[in-house]
LUMSE-129964 format. One record per residue (C-alpha): x, y, z. Coordinates in steps of 0.5 Angstrom, whole numbers, padded with zeros to 4 digits, always signed. Layout:
<nodes>
XYZ/...
</nodes>
This chain:
<nodes>
-0120+0027-0089/-0116+0033-0089/-0109+0034-0093/-0106+0037-0086/-0104+0033-0080/-0102+0038-0076/-0101+0046-0077/-0099+0051-0072/-0098+0058-0072/-0095+0062-0066/-0096+0056-0062/-0093+0057-0055/-0094+0054-0048/-0091+0056-0041/-0092+0053-0035/-0094+0057-0029/-0095+0065-0029/-0087+0065-0028/-0085+0059-0031/-0081+0059-0037/-0083+0057-0044/-0083+0050-0046/-0085+0053-0053/-0085+0059-0056/-0087+0062-0063/-0087+0055-0067/-0090+0055-0074/-0090+0049-0077/-0095+0045-0082/-0094+0037-0083/-0098+0034-0089/-0103+0028-0088/-0100+0021-0088/-0093+0023-0087/-0088+0019-0082/-0085+0025-0078/-0079+0025-0073/-0079+0030-0067/-0071+0031-0065/-0068+0036-0061/-0064+0036-0054/-0067+0034-0047/-0071+0040-0046/-0072+0043-0052/-0080+0042-0052/-0082+0035-0056/-0086+0032-0051/-0090+0039-0050/-0091+0039-0057/-0093+0032-0057/-0099+0033-0051/-0100+0040-0054/-0102+0035-0061/-0106+0030-0057/-0110+0035-0053/-0107+0033-0046/-0105+0041-0046/-0107+0047-0048/-0103+0053-0051/-0101+0058-0048/-0101+0063-0054/-0102+0061-0062/-0106+0056-0065/-0106+0049-0066/-0110+0045-0071/-0110+0037-0072/-0114+0034-0077/-0117+0040-0079/-0120+0042-0072/-0118+0043-0065/-0115+0038-0062/-0120+0036-0057/-0125+0035-0062/-0120+0030-0066/-0119+0026-0060/-0122+0020-0062/-0118+0020-0069/-0112+0020-0065/-0107+0015-0061/-0102+0018-0057/-0097+0014-0053/-0093+0018-0047/-0086+0017-0045/-0089+0014-0039/-0094+0009-0042/-0099+0010-0038/-0103+0004-0037/-0107+0001-0031/-0102-0003-0027/-0107-0008-0024/-0110-0010-0030/-0108-0016-0035/-0106-0015-0042/-0113-0018-0044/-0116-0014-0039/-0113-0008-0042/-0114-0009-0049/-0122-0011-0047/-0122-0004-0045/-0119-0001-0051/-0125-0004-0055/-0130-0002-0050/-0127+0005-0050/-0126+0005-0058/-0132+0001-0061/-0133+0004-0068/-0125+0004-0070/-0122-0002-0065/-0119-0007-0070/-0118-0013-0065/-0113-0017-0070/-0108-0012-0070/-0108-0012-0062/-0107-0019-0062/-0102-0020-0067/-0097-0014-0064/-0098-0018-0057/-0098-0025-0059/-0091-0023-0063/-0088-0021-0056/-0090-0027-0053/-0094-0024-0048/-0099-0028-0043/-0106-0025-0044/-0107-0027-0036/-0100-0023-0034/-0102-0016-0030/-0099-0010-0033/-0095-0009-0027/-0091-0016-0028/-0089-0013-0034/-0082-0010-0036/-0081-0004-0039/-0080-0006-0046/-0087-0011-0045/-0091-0005-0043/-0089-0001-0049/-0092-0007-0053/-0098-0007-0050/-0099+0001-0050/-0097+0000-0058/-0102-0005-0059/-0107-0001-0055/-0106+0005-0060/-0105+0002-0066/-0111-0002-0066/-0115+0004-0065/-0114+0005-0072/-0112+0012-0071/-0112+0018-0077/-0106+0021-0073/-0101+0017-0068/-0097+0021-0063/-0091+0017-0060/-0086+0020-0055/-0080+0016-0055/-0084+0010-0056/-0078+0005-0057/-0073+0007-0052/-0074+0001-0047/-0074-0004-0053/-0069-0008-0055/-0066-0007-0062/-0069-0014-0065/-0076-0012-0062/-0076-0004-0064/-0074-0006-0071/-0080-0011-0071/-0085-0006-0069/-0082+0000-0073/-0084-0005-0079/-0091-0005-0076/-0091+0002-0075/-0089+0003-0082/-0094-0002-0085/-0100+0001-0082/-0098+0008-0084/-0097+0005-0091/-0104+0001-0092/-0108+0006-0088/-0105+0013-0089/-0104+0014-0082/-0100+0020-0080/-0094+0018-0075/-0091+0024-0071/-0085+0021-0066/-0080+0023-0062/-0074+0019-0062/-0066+0020-0060/-0064+0014-0065/-0062+0018-0071/-0060+0012-0075/-0067+0009-0074/-0071+0015-0076/-0066+0016-0083/-0069+0009-0085/-0076+0010-0082/-0078+0017-0083/-0080+0022-0089/-0081+0028-0085/-0077+0032-0079/-0078+0037-0074/-0072+0039-0070/-0073+0043-0063/-0068+0047-0060/-0070+0052-0054/-0077+0051-0055/-0077+0054-0062/-0077+0050-0069/-0070+0050-0072/-0071+0045-0077/-0078+0043-0081/-0079+0040-0088/-0079+0034-0092/-0073+0029-0089/-0070+0029-0097/-0071+0036-0098/-0068+0039-0092/-0061+0033-0093/-0061+0037-0100/-0061+0044-0098/-0054+0042-0094/-0047+0040-0097/-0041+0038-0093/-0035+0041-0095/-0027+0039-0094/-0021+0043-0096/-0016+0048-0094/-0019+0053-0090/-0023+0059-0093/-0028+0064-0093/-0034+0060-0095/-0038+0067-0096/-0044+0068-0099/-0046+0061-0097/-0049+0060-0090/-0045+0057-0086/-0048+0052-0080/-0042+0049-0077/-0034+0050-0079/-0028+0046-0076/-0021+0047-0077/-0016+0041-0076/-0009+0044-0078/-0010+0047-0085/-0016+0042-0086/-0023+0045-0086/-0029+0041-0086/-0036+0045-0086/-0043+0044-0086/-0047+0050-0091/-0053+0051-0094/-0051+0054-0101/-0053+0060-0104/-0051+0060-0111/-0045+0055-0114/-0041+0052-0109/-0034+0053-0113/-0027+0054-0109/-0029+0051-0103/-0026+0044-0104/-0029+0037-0104/-0037+0037-0103/-0040+0031-0101/-0048+0030-0098/-0048+0030-0091/-0052+0024-0087/-0058+0026-0082/-0054+0025-0077/-0048+0030-0079/-0054+0035-0081/-0057+0035-0074/-0051+0035-0070/-0048+0041-0074/-0055+0045-0072/-0055+0042-0065/-0048+0045-0064/-0049+0051-0067/-0056+0054-0064/-0054+0061-0067/-0055+0058-0074/-0060+0060-0078/-0067+0056-0078/-0070+0053-0084/-0077+0051-0085/-0078+0049-0091/-0086+0048-0094/-0087+0040-0095/-0087+0038-0102/-0094+0035-0105/-0092+0028-0105/-0095+0023-0101/-0090+0017-0101/-0090+0013-0095/-0083+0010-0093/-0083+0002-0095/-0084-0002-0088/-0078-0005-0086/-0076-0012-0087/
</nodes>
């Protein structure tokens, strides 16, 4: 076992000789056992980063290690669910899970797969092509989790699930992570879901890492100030908005916060939106702490 799930240095991916860079000069380190959210606008490189970690794509430049080795060498220890949830449409649910068992004989846990499929009321003889998008997602997650991976990579895993199913399956993911020390990396646009379930964050923008670190540390590095319009030097201003004489700003303090008006702790949504609206704001890459706590499973 390694203490690092994913590490990248100078990582870049370009599609085609004349194509644009999906990722460029990315550096990050994700400790093992974390539940990590990958966020950012469409086209920021989230899917590319996950595909690189899964070994589906190879980097154009830089280095990427997964579980202490090359992604290809770690493939048996990784489970990856892409956005399109690729499954064989002609197979039944039972045949799909049987395929998972045959492909992963040493690691397969049939009880996990059965529990997830049964909770969704899926008929074992139903063909994949007859299932709804949310039902296919459930089968794909059952396939991935039953593999008992050390690293679980999920690209927008809950997008086509209803709120109740999303809550249930998120609880399953967190329970698996807590019980088995599974590292989970998932992209999502549902900020409230991330704040309640993830303990690490990677925010991408324009193909680069703009924020990275343990969630609590990233939130603690920012302060929301409200008061009369004023000069906020020497603090780093991420975003400032003025309405009449009232100024609201998200800042990263550089020293004591005096004379800046009322200060409050920002929410994750406030931090993310401010950085997304301010692409010129300086990046913040925090070295992860040594704690190994995993969020409690949702109930």
